[in-house]
Steps between C-alpha positions, in 0.01 A plus 500: 500500500358264242679206663376598844144526367519144364637372833217666691238357265645150528512525879137613510389201294695256719364660818141472374554134411642424845207672669255293293675172582503577872123453499540138383565228763675278246221241455311431179128505564254280314163668532316181404654312794491771764413338832312812609237402242470137612706182506664299225399148399747281313373170358737233371431169331456312175148506359344285229160537334516878461407473133187289556279779632231649277488864397408748775652279771846548645737337749617755754656565836226684688409640838155455655303616800291240678140457394544601136609334177611829343870574506639808672822493301635259236799438274457296180726205423555494120448178307858537373613377844352155429721231656776746592639591839359841583512772759208744496487810716185682604549829679279743689299230678296677767486389861130412478579207265456178698603230253735479205398246237622349178166480325290549187292814451228576251474829310331665798785421740292230668673189631412187302746249646779503758814292459701627799410724792700652783392731786636853477374660821781667691740518205669840495783501246526188286341158455674232294301197383649196328232281340746251349375321189128553458234416240281807454311375195131562446429131527691477829258762632199298380647187659546669837187713508252250360614141460696461824231676703182363348553215253761240594279349771297342219737533205815361657705186520353210310316731264182514705231725361457363143871430480603866517818550705542863605799456727808715441708352220199322348231762453627688194537189286162373624319816391660682209394371157336197665147384403220530753337180626187687601435724200569332169689670218651755738838533668553563868728791411517612140791746472386826347131446571378525859135505397531156339703353789306269732725593791398865468131405472523282811630782721297776333154346459261238635590250229604253772188549712376148419839337546619366833546860613457850364860607454424870470408497871854408605664833435566766761204731443698816578758425232294300252470770235870583526604137458260428214611808307865405541447136393306602189770750404766231546311250282425758230868587471607142445491331845879516536659267754 
């Protein structure tokens, strides 16, 4: 009787286990990547300049709705990925996201600079983006957002505009640790001290009002404060290239 009791108990355990397994369809579910909660974004590439951003700024993969600079969803890219081939996944991206961007955000989740953008409307399951090799440094953002858009018309080839060449590949060496020709005993960009940097004064104040043009008027008024805050933070933390 004792043997029969053990057999019955063993059978009961096996039967219960089989009943439990019959409820499983054999697939392993990842709740973070469940398509019912949105689609998956996978970004591939090799990024440089990740470690040049000041504190409270981050390089991310992010989703945006049109008409706003605040991200809907974002995934940080750690500085440890500097110069390495990477594959970053961002799950649960809702269908109301209209663009996916490789960009910089400030501490409020507000877009500061975009390095790569791709439409996302109509994506249902997965979107893969390959950005190749890309410079996402803080200075690359300044070059694109400010110099290329507003400065190289005067400060371009031939060193027009008091000999200051702000074209890509020339601008950093022309600015950082270089003496000002307009304000004596000051540097255009003094790493670690935005307040003492002529470049910061030129875009922040009316110091150039009596020059050929008032440079503070060149900036996009809607994003002026955002850009100025970012540039000062970059200078104060060493103006890394």
